[in-house]
N, C-alpha and C positions, 0 to 999 in steps of 0.2 A: 504494500500500500504506500503510495507516494502522494505528494502534493502537486502532481502534474496539472497543467492547465486544462486538462480534459473536462474538469468540472464546469468550465465556462460554456461547454456545449449544452448544458442542461436547458438553458432558455430556449435555444433553437429546437431541442428535442421536444420540449413541452408544447411548443407552438406548431409542431408539425402534425397536421390533421391526419395524415396517413398512419402515423405511429399510434394515434389514439383511436383508430378504428378497431373495435374489438375483434379478436380472433374467434373462430368457432371453438367450442370446447374440445379439449384433447380427449380422445375416446378411450385410450388405454395406456398403461405404463409399459415401458420397455424393460425387458429382463436384462439384468447386469450379468454379462457373460465374459468379462475381460479376464485376462490371464494374470493381471497384476493385482497386488494388494492395495489398490487405491480406488475405493468407492465412496466412503464417507469419512471425511477428515476434519481436522481443525488446525489452524495456523498456530504454531507454538511460539507466538510472539509474547514477550520480547526476549526470549532466551539468549539468542546470540545477536541482539540488537541493542539500541540505546547505549551507544559507545561513548567513552570519555576522551575526546580529542583535546589536545592542548590548543590554546588559541593561536591564531596567526601571529607571527610568521612561522611558528613551528608546524610541522606536518605529521607529527607522531601522536601516540596515544599513551595515556597513563596505564599502569599495570595494577590490577587487571583492567583491561580496556573497557569493561562493561560497567554501567552505573548500577547502583543498588536497584534490583528489580526482582520480581518473582520468577523463580525458576522451578519447573515441575520436578517433583521428586519421583522416585520409583513408584511410590504408592499412588501419586497423582496419575501417572501414566497407566497403571493397572486399572484405576477407576475409570479413566477415559475409555479404555478397551472394554470395560464391563458395561458401559452405556450402549455399546454397539458400534462405536467408531472403529475404523480399521487402519487408519494412518494419520500421521501428522505431517504437515508441511512446515519446515523449519527455515524461517528467514535468517540469513547469515550476512551480516555486514562485512564486506570484504576489506574495508579500510584497514583494520588492525593487522590483517594477514599481509597486506602489501606494504604497510609502513614499517613493520618490525624487522629486526635482523633475523638471521637464520634460527637462532635459538628461540626467539619469541614466536616466530611462525610455527616452529615445531611444537611448542607448548599449546598453541591455539589449535593446531591440527589434532593433537592428542585429545584436547577437550571436545572437539567435534566428533572424533571417533567414539568417545565415551557416550556422547549424546545419542549417536546412531545405535550403539550397542544397547543403551537403555531403552530406546524405543522398541528395538527388536526383542529384547528380553520381556517386554510387556506385551508381546505378540501384536505390535503395531508396525505397519509399514512406515516408510519415511521418505519424503521428497525434500532434498536439500536445495533450497532456493537461495541463490546468491543475490542479495537485495541491497544494493548500494543506497546509502542514505543521502537524500537530496538536500538535507539540512546541514550536512558537513561542509566545512569551508574549503577543504582540499580534496579528500578522497570521495568525490561525489560522482553521480552518473555522467555528468558532462565531461569530466576529466577522464573517465574510464571507458565508457561505451557509447559516446555520442557519434563516433565513427571509427573506422579502422585506423584512422590517423590521429585519434585522440592521444594526448600526451602519455597516459598510463594504460593504453589499450593492450600493449604487448605484455605488461605485467599482469593485467587482468586475465588475458588469454592463457598465460602460463599457469595461473592459479586454477582456472577451469580445468586444464589438463591434469594438474596435480590432484584436484578433488575427484575427478573421474577415476583416476587410477586407484585412489584410496577407497572410494565407495564400491568399486568393482570387487573388492575382497569380501564383501558381505553377501549374504544369501541372495541368490538370483530371484528377481520378481518382487522383492520387498523394499528395494532401495532404488531411488531415481535421482537424477540431477537436473535442476532447472537453472540454466546459466545466467539468466537476467530476469529482473522483476520490472514489469510495466515500462517497456522501452518508450522513450520520449519522442522518438521520431514519428512522423505522420503515418497515417494508416497504410498508405501505398508507397512508403519510402523505400527506395532502392538502397539507401544508406543503411537502414536497419537490416535489410536482407543480407547485405554483405557482412555486417557485424555478426549476425546470427550464424551465417555459414562458416565464418572463420572460427567462431567458438565451438560449433559442432564438430568441425574438422579437428580441432585441438583435443576435444573430449574423446573422439573416436580413435585418435592416435594412442590414447592411454587405455581405452577399453572398447572392445568390439561389441559388447553385449549389454552394457549398462543402459537401462532405459533413460532417454533424454526427453525433457519437456520443452516444446517449442511454442512460440507465441507470435501473434501479429504485433504491429506497431500501435501507435497512439494509446499508450498506457494499458495495453492488453484488453481494451474494450472489445465488445462483440464486433464492432465495425473493423477493428484491427484484424481479428481472426478471419472475417469474411473476405478481407482484402488479401489474405495470405495465399500464395500459390504453393501448394504442398509438393508439387512435382520435383523441384530441385532438392527437396529434403529426403527423398526416398533412399539415397545411399546411406543415410545415417540411422536407419532403422536398427533397433526398435525405438520408436518415438511416440510420445503422447502429445496432445495439443491442449492449450489452456487459454482461458479468457477470464476476466474478472467482471463482477456485476455489482454495481451500487445504485443503479437507476431506480427511481428518481432521486437525484442528489439532495433535493430540497428535503426529502424525508431522511435518507440514510445519513446525511452529514449535518443535520440540524445542530447548531451550537458548536460546531467543530472549531476549536481555537487555532488550529494550524492552517486553516484555509486563508488564502490571500484575499478573497472577496469578502467584504464586511457583511454581506447578506447572511452568510452561513453562521457567523459568530453570534448573531442575535436571534436566529431562528429557534423556536421552541414550541412544543406541543403541536407539531405538525402531525395530523392523524394518518393512519393507514388502516383501511383504504380511505381515500379522501372523504367519502360519504360518512365515515365514522365521526367526523367532527365538523367544524364550521370555520369559515374565514374569520368571523368576528372573534371566536374564542382563541384562535391561533394568534391573531394580531394583538389581542390583549396580553397574551403570554410574552410576545415579542416586546411590547412596550414595557412590561414589568422587568424583563431582563435588561433592556436598554437603560432603564431608570437607575439600575445599580452599577452601571458602567461609569466609573469616575475618570477613566483615562482618555476617553474619546470626546472630542469637542462637540458642542451642541449642533454646530453646523454639519459636522460629519455624521452625527446621529440622525439628523433630519434627512440627509441625503440617503443614508442607508435604509431608513424606514420607508422612504418613498419607493426605493427599488425593491425592498422586501415585500411591500404591499402589492406592487405590480406583479412580481413573479408568483406570489401566493394566489392572486386572482386567477392567473393562468392555471395553476395547479388545481384549484378547486373547480374551475370551469371544466377542466379535462376529466375530473373524477377518476383518476387512475385506481385500478383494482388489479386483481389477479390477471385479467386479460392483458394489462399493460406489460407485465412481466413475460407472459407467454409470447406476446408480440415480439419482444426483443430476442428471447431465447430461441424462438422458431427460426430466426435468421441463422443462428449457429447450426441448428439441425439441418436446415436447407443447404448450408455450405458443406456440411459433412456428407450429406446424401449426394450432392452434386460431384463430389470427389471420391465417392465410394469409400468413405472413412467410417468405420463402425462407431456409433455414438459413444460406446463405452471407452473409446480412446480419447475422449474429450473430458477435461477436468475444469470445472468452474472453480478456479484456484482461490478466489476470494469472494466473499459476499458477507453482508452484515449491516448493522446500523447502530448509531449512537443512541444511548438512552435519553429520553426526555428528562430535563432537569426538573425534579419534583418540586423544587422551591417555587416554581411559577405555574403550577397547575393545581386544580382544586381536588382532583381525585386520582387514584391509581391509573396509570396509562398502559394499556395492554397492546398498543399499536406495534411496538417493536417486535414482539413475539409473533403477531399476525403477519407482519411483513416477512420475517425470517421463514416462517412456515410456508408462505406463498412462494418465495424464491426457491426454497429447497424442493418443494413438491413440483414446481414447474421444471426444474432441472432434472429431477428424477423421471418426470413424464416424458422427457425427450431422450432419456437414456444416459445422461451425463453423470459423471462422478462430481463430487463437490468437496470443498474445504472451507469451513466457516472461519470468518475473521472476527474474533481471535480467541485465544485461550484466556489471556489476562487483559488488563487495562480497560479503557473506557468502552470498548466494544466486546468485552470478554464474556465467557460463559462460566468462569471460575473466579471466585473472590480472591483478590491479590493476597489478603492476609489470612483468612480462615480456610481457604482452599475449598469452600463449599461450592458445589455446582448450582447454577441457577436452574431451578426446576422448570420454569416457563420456557427457557431457551432449550433445555434438554428435550422437552416435549415438542417444541416447534421444529426441532431437527429430526423428529421421528425416532428419538432414542429413548432409552430406559434409565431411570435413576437407579444407580447401583444400590443394593441392599446394605 
């Protein structure tokens, strides 16, 4: 998950009449017949993320390079398996691996080996996703994977090859490597195609059999996948395909403090489906949230409120519901069918939503669970595997401190609370 500018596409998406034309109901679910241990997963964020870089002009990291953060224990992983999940997707910040000396890199690789072993010991598969941090001042996606001529691309490519070789030592079919997270190039970018081909070539030089996860451009959106030509990727089999899904962002990213657009930071109490609430109630929550913001000027607040009101009117007029999700995901299924790609080879690698801030609503808000259930059920109806975002943090399914699983999210994901 990144802060890529794809969020700005929401307004255009919400105003597109074709997108809001309801789909016919999906008649049946598709059986999951894939040979890999990747059907129902969770992103194990922030296990190998939230790194502690030194400020510029330094380009290295403190040791250990990770901030204080929740890390799943062996017992946590066993409980995840007991819910019915069968894999984790592990986002790994490559910065500390590239910035450190040989000894530091070796210690980090040993830590990663232990994480993979821990997942396998809990009978979970694992997708290791190399996820560069766009908030990092030096070791960021632009420096590493913006093109094959990027300043640190060769270092990054070498790391991908090294990871592929190490992961190939683990049991076949339970471990996979995803070389890049949410590439920032445009949907049909030839630059991204060349980056991906170079990374796949490096990975295959280290392992002929390790499953590799490939994606389209523009932040791994559905439109990135549907613009992807899979033909040049056939020499790199076995491969799986991935996309991420957070639409509509007005719902999934309401109140997100990391978003560049001020609209999102003030959003609150956006209902799902739209018919479950009202424009008036949502705007009241927005005003209440804005009123407590002491850092933003009144002029900026006024401008943000005007834009928030505008986009929310579009949202409520469109009345998105389960059909809206089906409309998006059907594009991925149509793409798969057109290229004779079995749907179980497609992984919806991220989906989820932030919680409504309870301080600004009058009653418990069940919308997040309804949305997650709708996205999960839609993906399954098309035959796709999925990985929920995330294990911990603001979009998590497990409490950072108590390690208690959220029963509403467990149910929304079609899982079972362990006894």
